[in-house]
LUMFI-227212 format. One record per residue (C-alpha): residue in three letters; x, y, z. Coordinates in pm, whole numbers, padded with zeros to 5 digits. Layout:
// residues N
REC residu     px     py     pz
REC    ALA      X      Y      Z
...
***
This chain:
// residues 268
REC residu     px     py     pz
REC    MET -02203 -00373 -03690
REC    THR -02135 -00627 -03966
REC    ILE -02443 -00772 -04129
REC    PRO -02427 -01115 -04293
REC    VAL -02573 -01134 -04642
REC    THR -02682 -01465 -04797
REC    ASP -02929 -01348 -05067
REC    SER -02782 -01173 -05378
REC    ARG -03121 -00992 -05425
REC    ASP -03141 -00861 -05066
REC    GLU -03317 -00528 -05112
REC    ARG -03108 -00365 -04840
REC    LEU -02819 -00385 -05089
REC    ALA -03004 -00247 -05398
REC    ASP -02726  00013 -05436
REC    TYR -02488 -00270 -05542
REC    PHE -02714 -00450 -05789
REC    ALA -02600 -00491 -06152
REC    LEU -02288 -00271 -06128
REC    THR -02170 -00382 -06473
REC    ASP -02480 -00245 -06647
REC    VAL -02346  00095 -06748
REC    ALA -02670  00240 -06884
REC    LEU -02865  00132 -06578
REC    ARG -02606  00258 -06333
REC    ARG -02562  00593 -06508
REC    ARG -02928  00660 -06428
REC    LEU -02959  00493 -06087
REC    ASP -02645  00632 -05931
REC    VAL -02751  00993 -05995
REC    GLU -03114  00932 -05895
REC    ARG -03009  00780 -05571
REC    GLY -02750  01049 -05504
REC    LEU -02468  00801 -05471
REC    TYR -02147  00678 -05631
REC    LEU -01958  00354 -05577
REC    ALA -01601  00353 -05446
REC    GLU -01424  00029 -05510
REC    SER -01106 -00084 -05330
REC    ASP -00938 -00002 -05001
REC    LYS -00729  00282 -05150
REC    VAL -01016  00450 -05333
REC    ILE -01245  00432 -05035
REC    ARG -00982  00591 -04812
REC    ARG -00930  00872 -05064
REC    ALA -01302  00931 -05068
REC    LEU -01315  00949 -04693
REC    GLY -01009  01175 -04686
REC    ALA -01194  01414 -04921
REC    GLY -01472  01435 -04662
REC    HIS -01721  01219 -04843
REC    ARG -01974  01019 -04638
REC    PRO -02032  00641 -04678
REC    ARG -02384  00507 -04691
REC    SER -02283  00143 -04655
REC    TYR -02002 -00103 -04725
REC    LEU -01999 -00439 -04898
REC    MET -01714 -00686 -04849
REC    ALA -01626 -01053 -04836
REC    GLN -01566 -01208 -04493
REC    ARG -01191 -01237 -04538
REC    TRP -01158 -00861 -04566
REC    VAL -01331 -00777 -04241
REC    ARG -01015 -00825 -04031
REC    GLU -00780 -00663 -04292
REC    LEU -01000 -00351 -04309
REC    ALA -01072 -00355 -03940
REC    ASP -01018  00022 -03905
REC    LEU -01276  00100 -04175
REC    VAL -01517 -00144 -04016
REC    ALA -01469  00010 -03670
REC    ALA -01520  00361 -03805
REC    ALA -01835  00250 -03989
REC    GLU -01971  00095 -03677
REC    ALA -01898  00412 -03472
REC    ALA -02087  00614 -03735
REC    ASP -02377  00368 -03755
REC    VAL -02292  00282 -04119
REC    PRO -02388 -00076 -04214
REC    VAL -02112 -00313 -04324
REC    TYR -02261 -00598 -04528
REC    VAL -02053 -00912 -04542
REC    GLY -02113 -01203 -04789
REC    SER -01947 -01484 -04972
REC    ASP -01767 -01424 -05297
REC    GLU -02044 -01612 -05477
REC    VAL -02321 -01396 -05337
REC    ILE -02132 -01073 -05403
REC    THR -02051 -01174 -05762
REC    ALA -02414 -01262 -05830
REC    MET -02528 -00933 -05681
REC    THR -02280 -00698 -05854
REC    GLY -02200 -00879 -06173
REC    PHE -01824 -00900 -06117
REC    HIS -01576 -01060 -05875
REC    LEU -01487 -00811 -05602
REC    HIS -01120 -00874 -05546
REC    ARG -01009 -00534 -05419
REC    GLY -01125 -00569 -05065
REC    ALA -01445 -00374 -05043
REC    ILE -01688 -00155 -05224
REC    ALA -01866  00138 -05060
REC    ALA -02189  00323 -05160
REC    MET -02093  00683 -05093
REC    HIS -02321  00991 -05074
REC    ARG -02262  01199 -05389
REC    PRO -02133  01542 -05289
REC    PRO -02313  01854 -05426
REC    PRO -02174  01984 -05752
REC    THR -01897  02241 -05717
REC    PRO -01985  02572 -05894
REC    LEU -01776  02644 -06204
REC    ALA -01664  02981 -06076
REC    GLU -01526  02816 -05761
REC    VAL -01334  02558 -05959
REC    LEU -01182  02827 -06187
REC    ALA -01090  03068 -05907
REC    GLY -00713  03077 -05882
REC    ALA -00662  02803 -06144
REC    ARG -00384  02841 -06403
REC    ARG -00407  02512 -06590
REC    VAL -00747  02358 -06676
REC    VAL -00833  02060 -06894
REC    VAL -01177  02049 -07061
REC    LEU -01316  01709 -07168
REC    GLU -01560  01743 -07456
REC    ASP -01802  01452 -07483
REC    ILE -01550  01186 -07377
REC    VAL -01780  00890 -07309
REC    ASP -01519  00622 -07223
REC    HIS -01507  00599 -06840
REC    THR -01152  00452 -06855
REC    ASN -01029  00759 -07041
REC    VAL -01195  00997 -06809
REC    GLY -01042  00823 -06508
REC    ALA -00696  00812 -06668
REC    ILE -00712  01184 -06749
REC    PHE -00796  01269 -06384
REC    ARG -00504  01056 -06265
REC    SER -00269  01241 -06494
REC    ALA -00417  01577 -06390
REC    ALA -00347  01492 -06024
REC    ALA  00006  01369 -06095
REC    LEU  00106  01653 -06320
REC    GLY -00038  01943 -06121
REC    THR -00334  02048 -06333
REC    ASP -00553  02269 -06129
REC    ALA -00898  02157 -06251
REC    VAL -01085  01939 -06496
REC    LEU -01406  02059 -06664
REC    VAL -01649  01816 -06825
REC    THR -01911  01905 -07089
REC    PRO -02271  01803 -07058
REC    ARG -02237  01481 -07262
REC    CYS -01909  01372 -07104
REC    ALA -01900  01053 -06896
REC    ASP -01960  01095 -06521
REC    PRO -01624  01124 -06332
REC    LEU -01797  00963 -06035
REC    TYR -01896  00647 -06221
REC    ARG -01739  00339 -06056
REC    ARG -01491  00262 -06338
REC    SER -01381  00627 -06379
REC    ILE -01313  00642 -06008
REC    ARG -01126  00313 -06004
REC    VAL -00903  00394 -06307
REC    SER -00826  00739 -06147
REC    MET -00721  00560 -05830
REC    GLY -00951  00795 -05644
REC    THR -00786  01115 -05775
REC    VAL -01130  01233 -05894
REC    PHE -01175  01322 -05528
REC    GLN -00870  01548 -05515
REC    VAL -00871  01731 -05854
REC    PRO -01138  02002 -05854
REC    TRP -01389  01949 -06130
REC    ALA -01718  02091 -06257
REC    ARG -01961  02061 -06551
REC    ILE -01937  02342 -06801
REC    ASP -02268  02408 -06961
REC    PRO -02369  02512 -07219
REC    TRP -02095  02395 -07452
REC    PRO -01925  02514 -07669
REC    GLY -02072  02836 -07531
REC    GLY -01860  02776 -07228
REC    VAL -01551  02873 -07423
REC    ALA -01663  03236 -07381
REC    THR -01695  03179 -07005
REC    LEU -01334  03061 -06994
REC    ALA -01221  03362 -07191
REC    GLN -01409  03600 -06965
REC    ALA -01225  03437 -06670
REC    GLY -00895  03522 -06831
REC    PHE -00806  03183 -06995
REC    VAL -00648  03137 -07328
REC    VAL -00844  02840 -07469
REC    ALA -00651  02594 -07681
REC    ALA -00814  02314 -07880
REC    PHE -00630  01989 -07945
REC    ALA -00710  01905 -08311
REC    LEU -00559  01791 -08633
REC    ALA -00583  02112 -08828
REC    PRO -00362  02273 -09094
REC    ASP -00303  02580 -08874
REC    ALA -00234  02381 -08552
REC    VAL  00063  02500 -08346
REC    PRO  00310  02229 -08234
REC    LEU  00276  02165 -07857
REC    GLU  00646  02250 -07795
REC    GLN  00596  02595 -07953
REC    LEU  00315  02678 -07710
REC    ALA  00515  02528 -07416
REC    ALA  00810  02760 -07495
REC    ASP  00597  03065 -07410
REC    PRO  00277  02953 -07243
REC    PRO -00002  03192 -07129
REC    GLN -00049  03251 -06760
REC    ARG -00394  03091 -06758
REC    LEU -00458  02812 -07011
REC    ALA -00752  02578 -07079
REC    LEU -00676  02269 -07290
REC    VAL -00977  02127 -07467
REC    MET -00956  01757 -07544
REC    GLY -01202  01588 -07782
REC    THR -01402  01265 -07776
REC    GLU -01262  00934 -07887
REC    GLY -01268  00889 -08262
REC    ASP -01428  01211 -08386
REC    GLY -01224  01452 -08186
REC    LEU -01344  01807 -08117
REC    GLY -01654  01950 -08280
REC    ARG -01601  02217 -08549
REC    ARG -01790  02477 -08348
REC    THR -01559  02415 -08055
REC    VAL -01245  02447 -08266
REC    ALA -01375  02766 -08423
REC    ALA -01452  02916 -08077
REC    CYS -01106  02852 -07929
REC    ASP -00814  03099 -07941
REC    LEU -00577  02859 -08103
REC    VAL -00536  02498 -08217
REC    ILE -00244  02284 -08098
REC    ARG -00114  01941 -08185
REC    ILE  00145  01693 -08074
REC    PRO  00389  01616 -08359
REC    MET  00372  01248 -08452
REC    ALA  00617  01004 -08600
REC    GLY  00596  00650 -08734
REC    GLY  00297  00716 -08953
REC    VAL  00071  00770 -08648
REC    ASP -00168  01068 -08674
REC    SER -00276  01090 -08308
REC    LEU -00265  00944 -07959
REC    ASN -00544  00810 -07740
REC    VAL -00703  01106 -07571
REC    ALA -00583  00998 -07224
REC    ALA -00223  00967 -07354
REC    ALA -00238  01296 -07540
REC    SER -00375  01484 -07243
REC    ALA -00095  01347 -07021
REC    VAL  00166  01461 -07271
REC    ALA  00013  01805 -07292
REC    MET -00028  01846 -06918
REC    TRP  00338  01752 -06865
REC    ALA  00461  01993 -07131
REC    LEU  00249  02283 -07008
REC    ARG  00282  02231 -06632
REC    THR  00353  02532 -06416
***
């Protein structure tokens, strides 16, 4: 059933408090075993991936437009909280204009070996802390047929609300796992049969089109953090270094743009 909400500090909705406080949410979401799926499309992709909702929050005007989600929630005894725009904004810290937001049960982590099994193209995200970039890379991975995404221990959480939203929910369809330790995980990839290529500005870097002309059967592309790029130990551990030739006096692309170019050039 739908449950009216008039108090922005209603403890039944603690999952939705202060959603714009990144540091707080990074801790609370994991501790509570949840993630937040924002918008009709993202929620439906999460449900399609078999994820279970814990509750929904939406403004009154969306109850009719999302009637099928509301009916399914009621059938599963999942609460649907309904409040005014003012109450929801005070609660979450932002204006919810994409229909609804859902607190979803976080699925158990997928083992690395399971993610790598059968994969031919893998992208590794080393310490990328910007959630927008992480989400954009997942969206490109889904669109360009990359088999899996691996994230290092200090990389931003792919299931953070902004990552999910920017990815348009594709974080639910692209297999992913944490690879830990790192850069020790480069050896794990090599043992699994991957050629591991680092994207870096190095004197011995191979142009992307040269690698694309004769790509290895199994390839892991390692993309570095914003600003500093890949760590020296990572570059040294990889089999080769590659770069995207630049023009116009530009030395590099944003990591999300660079990964999209690379995934397109090396798609199978």
